[in-house]
N, C-alpha and C positions, 0 to 999 in steps of 0.2 A: 917800217921798223928800222931801216938804215938811218933815217933822220933821227930816230929816237936814240940809237946807239951813239951817233955823232954828237948829240946834244947833251947827253948825260955828263961827260967830263966838263963841259962849259958850265953847266948848272952847279955841279959839285964844286968847281973852282970859285964860283960866285958865293956859294954858301960858306966855304972855307974862309974867304976874304972877309965876309961879315963876321965870322967867328972871332976875328981879332979885335972887334969892337966890344959891345956889351948888350943882353935882352932881359926884359921882364925882371925887374929887381926882385929880390927875395920876398919883400913885403907885398909884391903884386901877384904872387902865386895864388891861385884860387883857394879860398877857404877862410876859416876863422881860427886864428892862433893867438897865443898869449902866454902869460906867466901867472902862476899861483904862488903867493908867498905866505909864510906863516911866521909871525914875529920877525919880519924883515928878511927872512931867509927863504930861498926857494923850497917849495914843499913838494916832495915826490909822492907818487901813488895817491894823489888827491883825485877825487871824483869831480868831473866837470860835465854838466848837462847843458845841452842846447835845446830848449823847449820852444817850438814854434807855436805862437799863439793862434795863428790862422787855422791850422788843421790839427792842432793838439799833438803833433808828432814829436818824438823825443829821440835825441841823439846823445850818446854818452862816450866819453873817453877818460883815460887816466893820464896824469902828468908823468913825465919821465923823471930821471934822477935829478935833472936841473930845474924841475918845476914847470917845464914847458908842455903845452898841449896844442893839438891841431885838429880841427874838424875839416876834412877834405870834402869838396863838392857840396857844400851846404847851400840848399836852394835859397832864392830870394824870399824874404818875408820878415816878420817882426818876431824877435826872439827874446827869451829870457835866458841869459847865461848864468848858471848857478854852480858855484864851487863849494865843495865840502869835504872834510876829512874828520874822522873820529878824533875827538879831543879839541876841535876848533869850532868856532861859531861860523856857520855858512854865510855866504854873501851872494847877492844877486845883482846883475847888471843888465839893463835893457839895451838891445842892439837891433838896429834896422839894417837889413841887407837889401840893397837896390838890385844887384845882379849876382847870379851864382858865380860869375867869373871874378868877382872882386876879392881882394884880400883885406881883412880887417883884424886889428890886434886889440886884445883886451887884457888888462892886468887886474888881478884881484888879490886883495890882502885879507887873510883870514885871522882874526884875533883868537888867541888861545882861550878855551873855555876854562874858567876857574872853578874850583870845588864849590858846590852849593849854588851855582849860577843857574841851575835848571829852571827856577821859578822867576828869573828876572825877565823883563820885557825884551831885552835885546838878545836873549838866547834864541836858539834855533826854533824851539816850540812856540816862541812868541812871534815868529815870522810866518805863521800859517796863513795869514790873510794875504801875504805877498807871494809865497811859493805855491804854485799850482798843486792841487791835491794829488794828482797822479805822480808828480815829481816828488812830493813829500812822501808818498807811499814808497816809491822806489828808494829814496834815501833811507827811510826807516828800515827797509829790508837790508840795505847795504850795511847800515850800522849794526843791525842784529847779527849779520854774518861776522862782522869784525869782533863783536862782543863774544860770540861763540868761540872764535879763534883764541881770544884772550883768555877766556875761562878754561878752555881745554889745554892750551899750551902745546900739546903734542898729541899725536894719535894717528888718524887715518889719512893724513896728508891731503892729497888732492880732493878727496871726498869732502873734507871740511872746508877746503878753499872754495868749493862750489856753493856752499850754503849762503843764500842771500846774494849770490853773484849774478843770477839770471833774473831777468824781468821780461814780461811780454804783454801782448795785447791781442785779443781775439775779437773780431768784428763780424756781425751778421746784418744783412740788409735785405728787405723785400718790399714790394709795392707794385702799383699799377704803372705801366709804361707803354703808352701807345704812340710814343714819339717816333718809333721806327716801324710801327704797324698801325697807322691811323685807321679809325673805324672799327677797331677791335679792342677787346679788354685785355691787352697784352700785360704780361707779368714778368718782372725782373726779380731775381733772387740770387743771393751769393754770400760769400764769406771771405774773410781775410785774416791773416795773422802776422804778427811781428814779434820776434824773440831776439833779445840782445843779452849778451852775457860775456863771461870771461872764463877761459880755460887756461890755467896757469898764467903765462904771459901773453896769451893770444886772446884778443877780443873777437867775438863771433856774433854775427847777425844773420838771421834768416827771415825773409819776408815772402809772402805769397798771397794770391787772391784768385778767386774763381767766380764768374758770374754766368748765369744762363738767362736767355731771353726767349719768351714764347708768346705768340699772339693769342694764346688761350683757347685755341680750337680743340674740340674733343677728338678730332681725327687729324693726323698729320701724315702726309705721304712719306715714303722711304727717304731718309736723309733729311727730313724736316721740311716745313713749308715756308712761305714768305714771312719774313720777320723773325724766324728762328735763328738763334745765335748763341755762341759760347765764346768766352774769353777768359784766359787764365795766364798767370805768370808766377815765377818764383825767382828769388834772388838770394845768393849767398855772399857774405862779406866776411873777410878775415883780415885782421890788422894786428900788427905787433909794433907798439910804440907809434910815434907820430910820423915815421918815415917809411913804413912798410905796409902795403895793403894789396889784397887780391880780392877781386869781385867777379862773380859769375851770374849772368842773367839769362833767363829763357822765357819766351812767351809764345802762345799759340792762340790765334784768333780765327773765328769762322762765323759766317752768316750767310743766309739764303736771301738773295736779292735778284731783281730782274736785270738782265743784260740788254745790250742794244738791239738784239734780235727779237726781244719780247719774251724770251724764255727765262725761267728762274734757274739760277746756277749759283754755286758757292762763291763767296768772296773770302779768300784765305790770306793769312799772313802769319809767317813763322819767323822768329828771331832768336838767335843765340849769341851771346857776347861774353868776352873775357877781358878783364883789365888788370894790370899789375903796375905797381909803383914801388920804388925802393930808393932810399938815400944811398949815395955813393961817396964814400969818404966824408970829409967834413963839410964840403960846400957843393957837392953834386947831387943831382936827383934825376933818376931815369924813370920813364913811363912807357908802358907797352899796352896796346889795346888791339883786339881783333874781334870781329863779329861777322855773322852770316845772316842774311835776311832774304827770304823768298816770299813772293806774293803773286796772286792771280786775281785779276779783275778789281784790285783794290783802288788803283788810281783812275780807273775808267768809270767810276760811279758818279755820273753827272748827266744832265740833260744834253749838253754839248761838250764833246771831248776833243782836245787837240789831236791832230793827226799823228804826232810823234809819240803819243802815249802807247806803249806796247800792251798786249794782252796780259803778259806776265813778265816778271823779272827776277833774277837771282843776283845778289851782290855779296862779294867777299871783300872785306875791308881790313887792312892791317896798318897800324900806325905806331911809330916809335919816336920818342923825343928825349933829349938829354938837356938838362939845364945846369949851368955852372955859375955859382954866385961868387964873383971875384971879391966883392966887398959889399958893405951896406949901401953903396952908391951905384953899383953896376952888376949886371949879370948877363949871361948869354944862353940862348936856347937854339938848338938846331934839331932837325928831325926829317922824317920822310913818311909818306903814306903810299901804300900800294892798294889799288882798287881794281877788282875784276868784276865786270858786269856782263850779264847775259840777258838778252831781251828776247821774249817770245814773239811769235808772228803777230804783227799789228796791222793797222789800216794802211800805213805807208807801204808795207810789203804786199798786201792784197791789191793795192792800186797799181803796183808794178807787175801784177800777174803771178806772184809767188803763191804757192800752196804748200800744205803740210804743216808739220809741227817743229820745224827747224828753229834753232836758236842762233842769234847773232851776238858775237863776243865783242867786248870793248874793254880794254885795259888801260890803266893810267898809273903814272908814278908822279907823286907830288913831293917836291923838296922845299923846305922852308927854313928860314932863319929869322928870329925875332930878337931884338935887343932893347935895352933901356939904360939910360944914364941919368943919374940925378945931378944936374948942374949945380944946384944949390938947394937948401932945404925946402924951398917953396916951388921949385921948377923940376919937372921930370920930363925927359925926352924919350920917346919910343920910336923904333924903326924896325923894318924887316923886309924880307923878300920872299915871295911865294911863287913857285914855278910849277907848271904842270906839263908832263910829257905823256901824250896819249896817242899811241899807234901812229907815229909819224908827225904829230902836231906838237907845237910848243907854245906855251903861254907864260908870260912873265907879269907878275903883279907886285909892285913895290907897295909898302905900307909905312905909315908914319903917324905920330901922335904926340900931343903935349898935354901934361897935367900941371895946372897952376893952382897953388894954394893962395888964393887972393887975400884971405884974412884967416883969422883963427876959426871962423865958422863958414867960410865960403870956399868952394872948390869948383874949378872949371876944367873940363876935360874935352878934348877933341881928337878924332882919329880920321884918317883918310886912307883909302886903298883904291888903286886904279890899274886896270889891266892895260899895260902899254903895248903888248905885242901878243898876237895869236896867229899861227900859221893859217888855219882854216877852221871853219865851224865843225863841231863834232856831229856825226850822223850815226845814231840818233842823238839829239841834244837833251833828252830827258834825263833828269837827275832823280832817281827813285829814292828819295830820302824824306823822312818825316821831319818837319822843321819846327814842331811845337817846342822843342828844347834847344834849338840852335838859332842864332841870329842869322838873318839873310846875308850879312856881310861875310860870314865865315865860308859859305859855299853858295855857288849859283849866281854871284854878282859880277858884272863887268866893272863896276865902280861903286864905291860906297863912301859917304861922308857923314860923320856923326859928331854931335856935340851934346854935352850935358852940363848943367849948372846946378849945383847943390848947395843948399843952405841948411846947416845943422845947428840946432840949439840944444845943447846938452845931449843926453842919451835918449830923450823922449820925442823930440820934435824935429822934423826935417821937411824940406820943400825942394822938389826937383823939377827942372824944366829940361826937356830934351828934344832934339830934332835930328832927322836923318834924311838923306837923299840917296837912293839906290837905283842903279840901272841893272836890270836883269840880263844875265848872259846865257842862262840855260832854262829851258822849259821845266817848270816845277809846280808842285802843288803845295800851297801854304795852308797848314792845318791850324785851327784855333781851339782844338780840344784833343786831349790824349786818350779820350774814351773811344774805343774801337767802334762802338755802336753809334757814335756821333761823327763818323768819318766824313759825312756830307757837309759838315760845318767847316768849309774850306773854300779856297779860291785858286784858280789856275793863273799862273804868271808865265808869260812867254818872252822869248828873247826880244829885247828892245824896249820892254816896259820900263817906265820911270815911275818910281814909287816914293814920293816924299811923305814923311811921317812926323807927327808931333806927339810928344809924350809929356805926361804930367803926373807927378806923384806928391802926395801930401800925407804926412803922419803927425798925429797930434795926441798928446795926453790931455784929454778933456778934464779929467779929475784924477786924484790919486788911484782910483779904481776903475777908470773908464779910458780906454784907448781906442783910437780909430785910425784907419789907413785907407786912403783913396788912391787908386791907380787908373790911369786912362791913357789910351793911345788911339790916334785916328790917322787915316791915310786916304789919299785920293790920287789916282794916277792911272797909268797905262800907256797906250800909244803903240804897243808892239803889234805885229801882224799875227793874228790868231788863225792858223790854218786848221779848220775843223775836220773831224773824221769823215764828213760828207764831201771833203775836197774843196769846199768853198772858203774864201778868205774873209776875215772879219778884222776890224780894229778893236783891240781889247781895252776895256775900261774897268777898273776895280775901285771899290771904296770899302772901308771898314771903320767901325767904331767899337772898341772893346774897353769896357770900364767895370770896375768892381769897388765895393765899399765893404770893409771888414771892421766890425766894431766888437770889442771885447769888454765885457762887464766882469772885472776880476773879483769883485766882491761876492758875486753870485755864481761865479764860474760858468758864465753864459757867453756864447759867441753867436753873432748874427752876421751873415755874409750875404750880400746882394750883388748880382752881376747882370750886365746887359751886353749882348753882342748883336751888332747889325752888320751883315756882310752883303755886298752887292757886286754883281758882275754883269756888265752890259757888253754885248757884241754887236758892233755896228757893221753892217755888210759893206764890202768894198765894191762899188759899182753894181749894176744890174737891178737897181731899185728894189731890193728885197727888204722886208721889214727887219727891224732890230730884234735881237733876242736878249731878254733880261732874266737873270736869276738872282734872287735875294733870299736871305735867311735872317731870322731874328730869334733870339732866345732871351728870356727873362728868368733868372734863377734866384730863389730865396732859400738859404740853408741856416738852420738853427741848431746849435750844439748846447747841451746842458749836462754838466757833471752832477750826477745824483748824490754824490757824497756831501754836497753842500746841504741837501735836504734830509738825507738819511744817514744813519751811522752804519755803514756797510763794511764788511771785512775787506773786500776788494774795491777797487776803483771802478765804478760803473758810470757810463755816460750814454745819453740817447741823442739821436740826430734825426732831424726831419728835413727832407730836401724836396722842394716843390719847384717845378720848371714848366714854363709855357713856351712853345716854339712854333714857328711856321716857316714854310719855304719848300725846298725840294723834298719830295717824298723819297726816303732812303730805299724803299722796297720797289718802287716803280720808276724812279728817276724822272718823275714828272713834276713840274712846278705846281704848287698848290697853296691856296690861302687858308686851308683848314688848320685850325689851331690844335696842336697836339700837346698832350699833357704828360707829365711824369711826376708821380707822388711816391716817394720812397721813405720808409722809416727804417732806422737802424739802431743797433745797440752795441756798445763796446765794453769789454771788461779788461782791466789792466791788473796784472798780478806780479 
């Protein structure tokens, strides 16, 4: 800890020095922002919807007094951005998001609706074929609410303001699922909800879901049998204007699976998180996030487990960042992260003769500064410094990047990060983090080099080529599914692994009413020393191919999604002439969504979904490799109101 105290002033001085330059320009902040105009003037209190064609999810905001709007943390996907206000004709813009970390800007002009225009083709009701039915229904409710306010004039105040201001969706799903309990007629069932609305000046969102999994046996021992599981989550979101937001998330997951000793025991994970963001002054923005995660046996579910993986872990993470936009050409961000990790007794402890249920603590403080400077309209330079202070160890990782606008429709982007200094390796070196929503370059890498080349044609078509080369600095588990029941769809990466990856993305509007999107990524690498829980060394090799094709038939409100995953991990023994160990996993998924309002005249928006999956590989309940094909056939229905 003495080295830690001595190093803090040096790192703070480095961050302060970088603070005199410039980070992440305003237009590079994550999200989708823009401006809504009416008759060439900024339009306040206009509704803006972001409708994701892939999963039919809907996000909604209101413009501020200057006509500006912002969707924060909008996931990657293909969107329809729809703007509307009573008295104006709505407009729609198609938008493709490659990464959730991108910033994109959209400007929409709304022509004013003239008296008697209701029957004209360019009026709102003539755009039904373009506007998704559920969005159309939501807009109708908003208009109805505004009309009630106009007719009433005055009265019960907030009660009237709520009329037509809330919309929601309720989902239910059930079906056969023996993908986690092969050989049995397992059943999965559950439900979810999503409610969005406005209370005064506050936008409110509530989301939740709950699923149960049962192998279908008539008798279950106390606590459930193999293949029994539950997963649930709830999220609250509060926003006031484009600059202020508070989010709260909580999840609880549990499943019965076999451990390394051959006994069946629970696999648990609990997570609680809080995030807050607020504009400061005219050009500043502050963000704060904190979360707590605990797990037991979650990361040890595999046929062969690295020695450094603990039986259980508890993680407390606190992050703060402040961004100052000096101009439209430069900005600066600085922040810190504090992480406290506690590890339960693992194989490494047992190998050293330790017994009991003691916990090992490991704390770290990360200081970072990132900057960006637009040299000219077509050239953007980015740079930064990331430092870690962990119980007497120090690590320094500089970062840099360049974005080039090669032509009006071509853009090239490249970034690099390399850990130039580290006192000593962390013990343990395992990073208990789910990576399905984070890029490996953000955490766990000793070095990372990335490039992307994007070609865009209008708002409908785009082509992207990407490549990355990463060297792993911490033992971690890379997940390819955010479904808790699919946690074995993952790969272990160990210190020293090199993982080159190629990415390809294609988006095309086949016809005015048919759009398609293809995403694919493939990687093959390894080379690190995999010290297994049995104390024997292996050389690690990993490969994966992840691809998906999403096609939307807008004329019939039908969506077809196809995905294929192939994961492979091979452990070659070091010396002693032992045979190699290989684990692989494959999944083929077909999902069809159909909006029933295209076929039936229903009061609410109804949609059905059919999901069919075939998979093979590691048995999640026994942790034994198997070529048995497992199936999952789920049917669901959703109602929007």
